[in-house]
PQR file of N, CA, C, O and H, with PARSE charges and radii, in Angstrom:
ATOM      1  N   MET A   1     124.358  76.343 107.387 -0.4000 1.5000
ATOM      2  CA  MET A   1     123.235  76.554 106.458 -0.0000 2.0000
ATOM      3  C   MET A   1     122.876  75.447 105.633  0.5500 1.7000
ATOM      4  O   MET A   1     123.752  74.684 105.225 -0.5500 1.4000
ATOM      5  N   LYS A   2     121.539  75.267 105.318 -0.4000 1.5000
ATOM      6  CA  LYS A   2     120.977  74.241 104.615 -0.0000 2.0000
ATOM      7  C   LYS A   2     121.277  74.485 103.114  0.5500 1.7000
ATOM      8  O   LYS A   2     121.458  75.666 102.819 -0.5500 1.4000
ATOM      9  H   LYS A   2     120.828  75.887 105.649  0.4000 1.0000
ATOM     10  N   ASP A   3     121.360  73.593 102.130 -0.4000 1.5000
ATOM     11  CA  ASP A   3     121.275  73.810 100.919 -0.0000 2.0000
ATOM     12  C   ASP A   3     120.275  74.811 100.499  0.5500 1.7000
ATOM     13  O   ASP A   3     119.129  74.574 100.881 -0.5500 1.4000
ATOM     14  H   ASP A   3     121.213  72.633 102.369  0.4000 1.0000
ATOM     15  N   THR A   4     120.452  75.855  99.811 -0.4000 1.5000
ATOM     16  CA  THR A   4     119.258  76.719  98.985 -0.0000 2.0000
ATOM     17  C   THR A   4     119.664  76.941  97.749  0.5500 1.7000
ATOM     18  O   THR A   4     120.808  76.661  97.393 -0.5500 1.4000
ATOM     19  H   THR A   4     121.382  76.048  99.501  0.4000 1.0000
ATOM     20  N   THR A   5     118.917  77.383  97.087 -0.4000 1.5000
ATOM     21  CA  THR A   5     118.781  77.822  95.814 -0.0000 2.0000
ATOM     22  C   THR A   5     118.155  79.155  95.687  0.5500 1.7000
ATOM     23  O   THR A   5     117.113  79.410  96.290 -0.5500 1.4000
ATOM     24  H   THR A   5     117.987  77.611  97.377  0.4000 1.0000
ATOM     25  N   LEU A   6     118.854  80.166  94.795 -0.4000 1.5000
ATOM     26  CA  LEU A   6     118.920  81.483  94.547 -0.0000 2.0000
ATOM     27  C   LEU A   6     117.975  81.485  93.227  0.5500 1.7000
ATOM     28  O   LEU A   6     118.220  80.875  92.186 -0.5500 1.4000
ATOM     29  H   LEU A   6     119.701  79.959  94.306  0.4000 1.0000
ATOM     30  N   THR A   7     116.761  82.358  93.508 -0.4000 1.5000
ATOM     31  CA  THR A   7     115.836  82.301  92.453 -0.0000 2.0000
ATOM     32  C   THR A   7     115.192  83.537  92.339  0.5500 1.7000
ATOM     33  O   THR A   7     114.916  84.202  93.337 -0.5500 1.4000
ATOM     34  H   THR A   7     116.562  82.854  94.354  0.4000 1.0000
ATOM     35  N   THR A   8     114.868  83.985  90.921 -0.4000 1.5000
ATOM     36  CA  THR A   8     114.166  85.265  91.085 -0.0000 2.0000
ATOM     37  C   THR A   8     112.821  85.099  90.296  0.5500 1.7000
ATOM     38  O   THR A   8     112.736  84.476  89.238 -0.5500 1.4000
ATOM     39  H   THR A   8     115.092  83.444  90.110  0.4000 1.0000
ATOM     40  N   VAL A   9     111.631  85.817  91.022 -0.4000 1.5000
ATOM     41  CA  VAL A   9     110.422  85.552  90.535 -0.0000 2.0000
ATOM     42  C   VAL A   9     109.708  87.128  90.613  0.5500 1.7000
ATOM     43  O   VAL A   9     110.063  88.040  91.360 -0.5500 1.4000
ATOM     44  H   VAL A   9     111.701  86.323  91.881  0.4000 1.0000
ATOM     45  N   LYS A  10     108.706  87.148  89.704 -0.4000 1.5000
ATOM     46  CA  LYS A  10     108.032  88.248  89.461 -0.0000 2.0000
ATOM     47  C   LYS A  10     106.821  88.249  90.529  0.5500 1.7000
ATOM     48  O   LYS A  10     106.332  87.144  90.761 -0.5500 1.4000
ATOM     49  H   LYS A  10     108.419  86.407  89.096  0.4000 1.0000
ATOM     50  N   ILE A  11     106.396  89.128  91.062 -0.4000 1.5000
ATOM     51  CA  ILE A  11     105.268  89.057  91.892 -0.0000 2.0000
ATOM     52  C   ILE A  11     104.477  90.129  91.454  0.5500 1.7000
ATOM     53  O   ILE A  11     104.902  91.072  90.788 -0.5500 1.4000
ATOM     54  H   ILE A  11     106.793  90.026  90.874  0.4000 1.0000
ATOM     55  N   LEU A  12     102.976  89.928  91.949 -0.4000 1.5000
ATOM     56  CA  LEU A  12     102.330  91.170  91.594 -0.0000 2.0000
ATOM     57  C   LEU A  12     102.326  92.221  92.833  0.5500 1.7000
ATOM     58  O   LEU A  12     102.057  91.833  93.970 -0.5500 1.4000
ATOM     59  H   LEU A  12     102.631  89.162  92.490  0.4000 1.0000
ATOM     60  N   SER A  13     102.642  93.581  92.545 -0.4000 1.5000
ATOM     61  CA  SER A  13     103.095  94.733  93.360 -0.0000 2.0000
ATOM     62  C   SER A  13     102.140  94.690  94.516  0.5500 1.7000
ATOM     63  O   SER A  13     102.493  94.533  95.685 -0.5500 1.4000
ATOM     64  H   SER A  13     102.860  93.896  91.621  0.4000 1.0000
ATOM     65  N   ASP A  14     100.702  94.864  94.040 -0.4000 1.5000
ATOM     66  CA  ASP A  14      99.613  95.125  95.274 -0.0000 2.0000
ATOM     67  C   ASP A  14      99.284  93.939  96.084  0.5500 1.7000
ATOM     68  O   ASP A  14      98.613  94.006  97.114 -0.5500 1.4000
ATOM     69  H   ASP A  14     100.414  94.991  93.090  0.4000 1.0000
ATOM     70  N   LEU A  15      99.796  92.796  95.571 -0.4000 1.5000
ATOM     71  CA  LEU A  15      99.623  91.569  96.452 -0.0000 2.0000
ATOM     72  C   LEU A  15     100.681  91.659  97.403  0.5500 1.7000
ATOM     73  O   LEU A  15     100.427  91.523  98.599 -0.5500 1.4000
ATOM     74  H   LEU A  15     100.341  92.742  94.734  0.4000 1.0000
ATOM     75  N   TYR A  16     101.950  91.894  96.961 -0.4000 1.5000
ATOM     76  CA  TYR A  16     103.097  91.882  97.723 -0.0000 2.0000
ATOM     77  C   TYR A  16     103.012  93.007  98.906  0.5500 1.7000
ATOM     78  O   TYR A  16     103.468  92.876 100.042 -0.5500 1.4000
ATOM     79  H   TYR A  16     102.156  92.004  95.989  0.4000 1.0000
ATOM     80  N   LYS A  17     102.285  94.206  98.354 -0.4000 1.5000
ATOM     81  CA  LYS A  17     102.110  95.326  99.353 -0.0000 2.0000
ATOM     82  C   LYS A  17     101.363  94.459 100.404  0.5500 1.7000
ATOM     83  O   LYS A  17     101.849  94.162 101.496 -0.5500 1.4000
ATOM     84  H   LYS A  17     101.914  94.313  97.431  0.4000 1.0000
ATOM     85  N   ASP A  18     100.105  94.075  99.958 -0.4000 1.5000
ATOM     86  CA  ASP A  18      99.456  93.481 100.957 -0.0000 2.0000
ATOM     87  C   ASP A  18      99.864  92.464 101.953  0.5500 1.7000
ATOM     88  O   ASP A  18      99.467  92.410 103.117 -0.5500 1.4000
ATOM     89  H   ASP A  18      99.710  94.317  99.071  0.4000 1.0000
ATOM     90  N   PHE A  19     100.636  91.726 101.417 -0.4000 1.5000
ATOM     91  CA  PHE A  19     101.702  90.718 102.208 -0.0000 2.0000
ATOM     92  C   PHE A  19     102.395  91.430 103.341  0.5500 1.7000
ATOM     93  O   PHE A  19     102.353  91.043 104.509 -0.5500 1.4000
ATOM     94  H   PHE A  19     100.958  91.770 100.472  0.4000 1.0000
ATOM     95  N   LYS A  20     103.070  92.555 102.890 -0.4000 1.5000
ATOM     96  CA  LYS A  20     103.904  93.012 103.724 -0.0000 2.0000
ATOM     97  C   LYS A  20     103.018  93.788 104.911  0.5500 1.7000
ATOM     98  O   LYS A  20     103.565  93.955 106.001 -0.5500 1.4000
ATOM     99  H   LYS A  20     103.103  92.870 101.941  0.4000 1.0000
ATOM    100  N   VAL A  21     101.840  94.197 104.732 -0.4000 1.5000
ATOM    101  CA  VAL A  21     101.135  94.981 105.560 -0.0000 2.0000
ATOM    102  C   VAL A  21     100.483  93.894 106.727  0.5500 1.7000
ATOM    103  O   VAL A  21     100.328  94.148 107.922 -0.5500 1.4000
ATOM    104  H   VAL A  21     101.396  94.062 103.847  0.4000 1.0000
ATOM    105  N   LEU A  22     100.197  92.788 106.123 -0.4000 1.5000
ATOM    106  CA  LEU A  22      99.659  91.775 107.135 -0.0000 2.0000
ATOM    107  C   LEU A  22     100.702  90.985 107.785  0.5500 1.7000
ATOM    108  O   LEU A  22     100.327  90.242 108.691 -0.5500 1.4000
ATOM    109  H   LEU A  22     100.323  92.581 105.153  0.4000 1.0000
ATOM    110  N   THR A  23     102.008  91.011 107.471 -0.4000 1.5000
ATOM    111  CA  THR A  23     103.215  90.384 108.008 -0.0000 2.0000
ATOM    112  C   THR A  23     103.871  90.974 108.709  0.5500 1.7000
ATOM    113  O   THR A  23     104.796  90.365 109.248 -0.5500 1.4000
ATOM    114  H   THR A  23     102.312  91.614 106.734  0.4000 1.0000
ATOM    115  N   VAL A  24     103.644  92.634 109.047 -0.4000 1.5000
ATOM    116  CA  VAL A  24     104.540  93.671 109.832 -0.0000 2.0000
ATOM    117  C   VAL A  24     104.837  92.808 111.280  0.5500 1.7000
ATOM    118  O   VAL A  24     105.924  92.463 111.744 -0.5500 1.4000
ATOM    119  H   VAL A  24     102.893  93.128 108.609  0.4000 1.0000
ATOM    120  N   GLN A  25     103.433  92.586 111.827 -0.4000 1.5000
ATOM    121  CA  GLN A  25     103.565  92.003 113.258 -0.0000 2.0000
ATOM    122  C   GLN A  25     104.146  90.589 113.525  0.5500 1.7000
ATOM    123  O   GLN A  25     104.928  90.215 114.400 -0.5500 1.4000
ATOM    124  H   GLN A  25     102.550  92.866 111.450  0.4000 1.0000
ATOM    125  N   ASP A  26     103.564  89.939 112.560 -0.4000 1.5000
ATOM    126  CA  ASP A  26     104.009  88.371 112.428 -0.0000 2.0000
ATOM    127  C   ASP A  26     105.426  88.360 112.195  0.5500 1.7000
ATOM    128  O   ASP A  26     105.892  87.512 112.956 -0.5500 1.4000
ATOM    129  H   ASP A  26     102.930  90.242 111.850  0.4000 1.0000
ATOM    130  N   LYS A  27     106.246  88.834 111.584 -0.4000 1.5000
ATOM    131  CA  LYS A  27     107.660  88.880 111.103 -0.0000 2.0000
ATOM    132  C   LYS A  27     107.680  87.519 110.087  0.5500 1.7000
ATOM    133  O   LYS A  27     108.551  86.649 110.111 -0.5500 1.4000
ATOM    134  H   LYS A  27     105.868  89.523 110.965  0.4000 1.0000
ATOM    135  N   MET A  28     106.637  87.552 109.293 -0.4000 1.5000
ATOM    136  CA  MET A  28     106.788  86.411 108.124 -0.0000 2.0000
ATOM    137  C   MET A  28     107.385  86.800 107.164  0.5500 1.7000
ATOM    138  O   MET A  28     106.831  87.692 106.520 -0.5500 1.4000
ATOM    139  H   MET A  28     105.929  88.259 109.273  0.4000 1.0000
ATOM    140  N   SER A  29     108.520  86.378 106.762 -0.4000 1.5000
ATOM    141  CA  SER A  29     109.159  86.581 105.467 -0.0000 2.0000
ATOM    142  C   SER A  29     108.629  85.908 104.143  0.5500 1.7000
ATOM    143  O   SER A  29     108.107  84.794 104.104 -0.5500 1.4000
ATOM    144  H   SER A  29     108.970  85.654 107.285  0.4000 1.0000
ATOM    145  N   LEU A  30     108.845  86.774 103.017 -0.4000 1.5000
ATOM    146  CA  LEU A  30     108.536  86.026 101.669 -0.0000 2.0000
ATOM    147  C   LEU A  30     108.956  84.594 101.631  0.5500 1.7000
ATOM    148  O   LEU A  30     108.226  83.650 101.328 -0.5500 1.4000
ATOM    149  H   LEU A  30     109.269  87.678 103.048  0.4000 1.0000
ATOM    150  N   GLN A  31     110.654  84.516 102.092 -0.4000 1.5000
ATOM    151  CA  GLN A  31     111.243  83.358 101.953 -0.0000 2.0000
ATOM    152  C   GLN A  31     110.475  82.026 102.649  0.5500 1.7000
ATOM    153  O   GLN A  31     110.230  80.936 102.132 -0.5500 1.4000
ATOM    154  H   GLN A  31     111.247  85.282 102.338  0.4000 1.0000
ATOM    155  N   CYS A  32     110.200  82.483 103.934 -0.4000 1.5000
ATOM    156  CA  CYS A  32     109.483  81.635 104.856 -0.0000 2.0000
ATOM    157  C   CYS A  32     108.059  80.969 104.171  0.5500 1.7000
ATOM    158  O   CYS A  32     107.680  79.799 104.217 -0.5500 1.4000
ATOM    159  H   CYS A  32     110.399  83.368 104.355  0.4000 1.0000
ATOM    160  N   LEU A  33     107.531  81.939 103.636 -0.4000 1.5000
ATOM    161  CA  LEU A  33     106.100  81.572 103.218 -0.0000 2.0000
ATOM    162  C   LEU A  33     106.494  80.749 102.132  0.5500 1.7000
ATOM    163  O   LEU A  33     106.032  79.612 102.032 -0.5500 1.4000
ATOM    164  H   LEU A  33     107.840  82.889 103.599  0.4000 1.0000
ATOM    165  N   THR A  34     107.413  81.269 101.195 -0.4000 1.5000
ATOM    166  CA  THR A  34     107.719  80.576  99.967 -0.0000 2.0000
ATOM    167  C   THR A  34     107.998  78.942 100.303  0.5500 1.7000
ATOM    168  O   THR A  34     107.460  77.985  99.746 -0.5500 1.4000
ATOM    169  H   THR A  34     107.789  82.192 101.276  0.4000 1.0000
ATOM    170  N   ASN A  35     109.004  78.920 101.386 -0.4000 1.5000
ATOM    171  CA  ASN A  35     109.517  77.469 101.652 -0.0000 2.0000
ATOM    172  C   ASN A  35     108.237  76.535 102.110  0.5500 1.7000
ATOM    173  O   ASN A  35     108.019  75.401 101.685 -0.5500 1.4000
ATOM    174  H   ASN A  35     109.440  79.698 101.838  0.4000 1.0000
ATOM    175  N   ARG A  36     107.362  77.325 103.160 -0.4000 1.5000
ATOM    176  CA  ARG A  36     106.178  76.625 103.483 -0.0000 2.0000
ATOM    177  C   ARG A  36     105.329  76.184 102.609  0.5500 1.7000
ATOM    178  O   ARG A  36     104.889  75.042 102.740 -0.5500 1.4000
ATOM    179  H   ARG A  36     107.540  78.247 103.505  0.4000 1.0000
ATOM    180  N   ALA A  37     104.875  77.098 101.405 -0.4000 1.5000
ATOM    181  CA  ALA A  37     104.154  76.837 100.560 -0.0000 2.0000
ATOM    182  C   ALA A  37     104.716  75.670  99.558  0.5500 1.7000
ATOM    183  O   ALA A  37     103.981  74.777  99.136 -0.5500 1.4000
ATOM    184  H   ALA A  37     105.233  78.026 101.298  0.4000 1.0000
ATOM    185  N   LEU A  38     105.936  75.767  99.266 -0.4000 1.5000
ATOM    186  CA  LEU A  38     106.664  74.764  98.464 -0.0000 2.0000
ATOM    187  C   LEU A  38     106.539  73.523  98.971  0.5500 1.7000
ATOM    188  O   LEU A  38     106.278  72.616  98.180 -0.5500 1.4000
ATOM    189  H   LEU A  38     106.533  76.493  99.608  0.4000 1.0000
ATOM    190  N   TYR A  39     106.690  73.238 100.322 -0.4000 1.5000
ATOM    191  CA  TYR A  39     106.391  72.092 101.125 -0.0000 2.0000
ATOM    192  C   TYR A  39     105.239  71.601 101.114  0.5500 1.7000
ATOM    193  O   TYR A  39     105.029  70.393 101.004 -0.5500 1.4000
ATOM    194  H   TYR A  39     106.901  73.975 100.965  0.4000 1.0000
ATOM    195  N   LEU A  40     104.347  72.484 101.226 -0.4000 1.5000
ATOM    196  CA  LEU A  40     103.036  71.800 101.031 -0.0000 2.0000
ATOM    197  C   LEU A  40     102.519  71.488  99.891  0.5500 1.7000
ATOM    198  O   LEU A  40     101.804  70.502  99.709 -0.5500 1.4000
ATOM    199  H   LEU A  40     104.518  73.465 101.315  0.4000 1.0000
ATOM    200  N   TYR A  41     102.883  72.403  98.941 -0.4000 1.5000
ATOM    201  CA  TYR A  41     102.774  71.796  97.367 -0.0000 2.0000
ATOM    202  C   TYR A  41     103.034  70.535  97.087  0.5500 1.7000
ATOM    203  O   TYR A  41     102.355  69.758  96.415 -0.5500 1.4000
ATOM    204  H   TYR A  41     103.463  73.204  99.088  0.4000 1.0000
ATOM    205  N   VAL A  42     104.233  70.321  97.726 -0.4000 1.5000
ATOM    206  CA  VAL A  42     104.745  68.835  97.220 -0.0000 2.0000
ATOM    207  C   VAL A  42     104.260  67.555  98.201  0.5500 1.7000
ATOM    208  O   VAL A  42     104.190  66.372  97.867 -0.5500 1.4000
ATOM    209  H   VAL A  42     104.784  70.952  98.272  0.4000 1.0000
ATOM    210  N   HIS A  43     103.980  68.083  99.373 -0.4000 1.5000
ATOM    211  CA  HIS A  43     103.591  66.961 100.392 -0.0000 2.0000
ATOM    212  C   HIS A  43     102.022  66.800 100.879  0.5500 1.7000
ATOM    213  O   HIS A  43     101.657  65.838 101.555 -0.5500 1.4000
ATOM    214  H   HIS A  43     104.037  69.044  99.645  0.4000 1.0000
ATOM    215  N   ASP A  44     100.989  68.039 100.379 -0.4000 1.5000
ATOM    216  CA  ASP A  44      99.868  67.746 100.594 -0.0000 2.0000
ATOM    217  C   ASP A  44      99.074  67.928  99.303  0.5500 1.7000
ATOM    218  O   ASP A  44      99.108  68.884  98.528 -0.5500 1.4000
ATOM    219  H   ASP A  44     101.285  68.820  99.829  0.4000 1.0000
ATOM    220  N   ASN A  45      98.475  67.000  99.249 -0.4000 1.5000
ATOM    221  CA  ASN A  45      97.605  66.719  97.857 -0.0000 2.0000
ATOM    222  C   ASN A  45      96.399  67.903  97.720  0.5500 1.7000
ATOM    223  O   ASN A  45      96.206  68.654  96.764 -0.5500 1.4000
ATOM    224  H   ASN A  45      98.447  66.224  99.879  0.4000 1.0000
ATOM    225  N   LYS A  46      95.705  67.822  98.910 -0.4000 1.5000
ATOM    226  CA  LYS A  46      94.577  68.920  99.042 -0.0000 2.0000
ATOM    227  C   LYS A  46      95.422  70.378  98.675  0.5500 1.7000
ATOM    228  O   LYS A  46      95.054  71.055  97.715 -0.5500 1.4000
ATOM    229  H   LYS A  46      95.863  67.212  99.687  0.4000 1.0000
ATOM    230  N   PHE A  47      96.424  70.737  99.409 -0.4000 1.5000
ATOM    231  CA  PHE A  47      96.836  71.861  99.136 -0.0000 2.0000
ATOM    232  C   PHE A  47      97.414  72.167  97.555  0.5500 1.7000
ATOM    233  O   PHE A  47      97.319  73.273  97.021 -0.5500 1.4000
ATOM    234  H   PHE A  47      96.722  70.187 100.189  0.4000 1.0000
ATOM    235  N   LYS A  48      97.946  71.137  97.005 -0.4000 1.5000
ATOM    236  CA  LYS A  48      98.240  71.367  95.639 -0.0000 2.0000
ATOM    237  C   LYS A  48      97.197  71.313  94.878  0.5500 1.7000
ATOM    238  O   LYS A  48      97.289  71.991  93.855 -0.5500 1.4000
ATOM    239  H   LYS A  48      98.023  70.239  97.439  0.4000 1.0000
ATOM    240  N   GLN A  49      96.072  70.638  95.053 -0.4000 1.5000
ATOM    241  CA  GLN A  49      94.704  70.830  94.292 -0.0000 2.0000
ATOM    242  C   GLN A  49      94.210  72.346  94.522  0.5500 1.7000
ATOM    243  O   GLN A  49      93.695  72.918  93.561 -0.5500 1.4000
ATOM    244  H   GLN A  49      95.998  70.087  95.884  0.4000 1.0000
ATOM    245  N   GLN A  50      94.336  73.000  95.704 -0.4000 1.5000
ATOM    246  CA  GLN A  50      93.813  74.305  95.905 -0.0000 2.0000
ATOM    247  C   GLN A  50      94.643  75.156  95.004  0.5500 1.7000
ATOM    248  O   GLN A  50      94.026  75.935  94.278 -0.5500 1.4000
ATOM    249  H   GLN A  50      94.754  72.535  96.484  0.4000 1.0000
ATOM    250  N   ILE A  51      95.950  75.132  94.934 -0.4000 1.5000
ATOM    251  CA  ILE A  51      96.802  75.990  94.100 -0.0000 2.0000
ATOM    252  C   ILE A  51      96.369  75.829  92.740  0.5500 1.7000
ATOM    253  O   ILE A  51      95.945  76.741  92.030 -0.5500 1.4000
ATOM    254  H   ILE A  51      96.451  74.499  95.524  0.4000 1.0000
ATOM    255  N   ASP A  52      96.490  74.681  92.428 -0.4000 1.5000
ATOM    256  CA  ASP A  52      96.352  74.325  90.745 -0.0000 2.0000
ATOM    257  C   ASP A  52      94.997  74.842  90.331  0.5500 1.7000
ATOM    258  O   ASP A  52      94.811  75.200  89.168 -0.5500 1.4000
ATOM    259  H   ASP A  52      96.834  73.940  93.005  0.4000 1.0000
ATOM    260  N   GLU A  53      93.983  74.897  91.297 -0.4000 1.5000
ATOM    261  CA  GLU A  53      92.675  75.279  90.638 -0.0000 2.0000
ATOM    262  C   GLU A  53      92.550  76.736  90.976  0.5500 1.7000
ATOM    263  O   GLU A  53      91.653  77.367  90.419 -0.5500 1.4000
ATOM    264  H   GLU A  53      94.133  74.606  92.241  0.4000 1.0000
ATOM    265  N   ASN A  54      93.191  77.224  91.660 -0.4000 1.5000
ATOM    266  CA  ASN A  54      93.139  79.026  91.795 -0.0000 2.0000
ATOM    267  C   ASN A  54      93.526  79.566  90.645  0.5500 1.7000
ATOM    268  O   ASN A  54      94.601  79.431  90.061 -0.5500 1.4000
ATOM    269  H   ASN A  54      93.920  76.711  92.112  0.4000 1.0000
ATOM    270  N   THR A  55      92.200  80.444  90.233 -0.4000 1.5000
ATOM    271  CA  THR A  55      92.178  81.309  88.843 -0.0000 2.0000
ATOM    272  C   THR A  55      92.163  82.759  89.346  0.5500 1.7000
ATOM    273  O   THR A  55      92.147  83.614  88.460 -0.5500 1.4000
ATOM    274  H   THR A  55      91.326  80.554  90.708  0.4000 1.0000
ATOM    275  N   ASN A  56      92.164  83.153  90.544 -0.4000 1.5000
ATOM    276  CA  ASN A  56      91.928  84.572  91.035 -0.0000 2.0000
ATOM    277  C   ASN A  56      92.967  85.694  90.680  0.5500 1.7000
ATOM    278  O   ASN A  56      92.759  86.902  90.795 -0.5500 1.4000
ATOM    279  H   ASN A  56      92.177  82.458  91.264  0.4000 1.0000
ATOM    280  N   LEU A  57      94.026  85.148  90.265 -0.4000 1.5000
ATOM    281  CA  LEU A  57      95.073  86.214  89.898 -0.0000 2.0000
ATOM    282  C   LEU A  57      95.375  86.632  88.399  0.5500 1.7000
ATOM    283  O   LEU A  57      95.078  85.918  87.441 -0.5500 1.4000
ATOM    284  H   LEU A  57      94.195  84.167  90.171  0.4000 1.0000
ATOM    285  N   ALA A  58      95.869  87.613  88.319 -0.4000 1.5000
ATOM    286  CA  ALA A  58      96.416  88.103  86.888 -0.0000 2.0000
ATOM    287  C   ALA A  58      97.473  87.434  86.475  0.5500 1.7000
ATOM    288  O   ALA A  58      98.040  86.731  87.312 -0.5500 1.4000
ATOM    289  H   ALA A  58      96.110  88.193  89.097  0.4000 1.0000
ATOM    290  N   ILE A  59      97.934  87.476  85.268 -0.4000 1.5000
ATOM    291  CA  ILE A  59      99.181  87.090  84.996 -0.0000 2.0000
ATOM    292  C   ILE A  59     100.339  88.067  85.389  0.5500 1.7000
ATOM    293  O   ILE A  59     100.180  89.286  85.450 -0.5500 1.4000
ATOM    294  H   ILE A  59      97.473  88.047  84.588  0.4000 1.0000
ATOM    295  N   SER A  60     101.552  87.405  85.657 -0.4000 1.5000
ATOM    296  CA  SER A  60     102.380  88.116  86.360 -0.0000 2.0000
ATOM    297  C   SER A  60     103.764  88.144  85.850  0.5500 1.7000
ATOM    298  O   SER A  60     104.745  88.563  86.464 -0.5500 1.4000
ATOM    299  H   SER A  60     101.681  86.415  85.607  0.4000 1.0000
ATOM    300  N   GLY A  61     103.734  87.604  84.544 -0.4000 1.5000
ATOM    301  CA  GLY A  61     105.052  87.504  83.775 -0.0000 2.0000
ATOM    302  C   GLY A  61     105.522  85.831  83.707  0.5500 1.7000
ATOM    303  O   GLY A  61     106.475  85.393  83.062 -0.5500 1.4000
ATOM    304  H   GLY A  61     102.937  87.263  84.045  0.4000 1.0000
ATOM    305  N   SER A  62     104.572  85.041  84.559 -0.4000 1.5000
ATOM    306  CA  SER A  62     105.143  83.543  84.401 -0.0000 2.0000
ATOM    307  C   SER A  62     104.103  82.687  83.519  0.5500 1.7000
ATOM    308  O   SER A  62     103.181  83.296  82.976 -0.5500 1.4000
ATOM    309  H   SER A  62     103.798  85.396  85.083  0.4000 1.0000
ATOM    310  N   ILE A  63     104.206  81.469  83.379 -0.4000 1.5000
ATOM    311  CA  ILE A  63     103.428  80.795  82.518 -0.0000 2.0000
ATOM    312  C   ILE A  63     102.359  80.304  83.577  0.5500 1.7000
ATOM    313  O   ILE A  63     102.699  79.815  84.655 -0.5500 1.4000
ATOM    314  H   ILE A  63     104.955  80.974  83.820  0.4000 1.0000
ATOM    315  N   ILE A  64     101.169  80.454  83.226 -0.4000 1.5000
ATOM    316  CA  ILE A  64      99.791  80.131  83.826 -0.0000 2.0000
ATOM    317  C   ILE A  64      99.106  79.166  83.139  0.5500 1.7000
ATOM    318  O   ILE A  64      98.670  79.463  82.026 -0.5500 1.4000
ATOM    319  H   ILE A  64     100.894  80.851  82.351  0.4000 1.0000
ATOM    320  N   LYS A  65      98.895  77.881  83.657 -0.4000 1.5000
ATOM    321  CA  LYS A  65      98.427  76.737  83.000 -0.0000 2.0000
ATOM    322  C   LYS A  65      96.980  77.187  82.433  0.5500 1.7000
ATOM    323  O   LYS A  65      96.293  76.391  81.793 -0.5500 1.4000
ATOM    324  H   LYS A  65      99.250  77.640  84.560  0.4000 1.0000
TER
END
């Protein structure tokens, strides 16, 4: 197994429900999505900019710029 870090994050309930519905057939896990998103955030400046500029979500307990 590769090196991993266990972390806990708060996510928006409705958004997570929508994610589960969309991924039932695709078998995409939240862990897989998170790892891919983190990879793109670190290695793809266009993706990073999209994430940094997105203000469509409500506060979920984390610090928002």
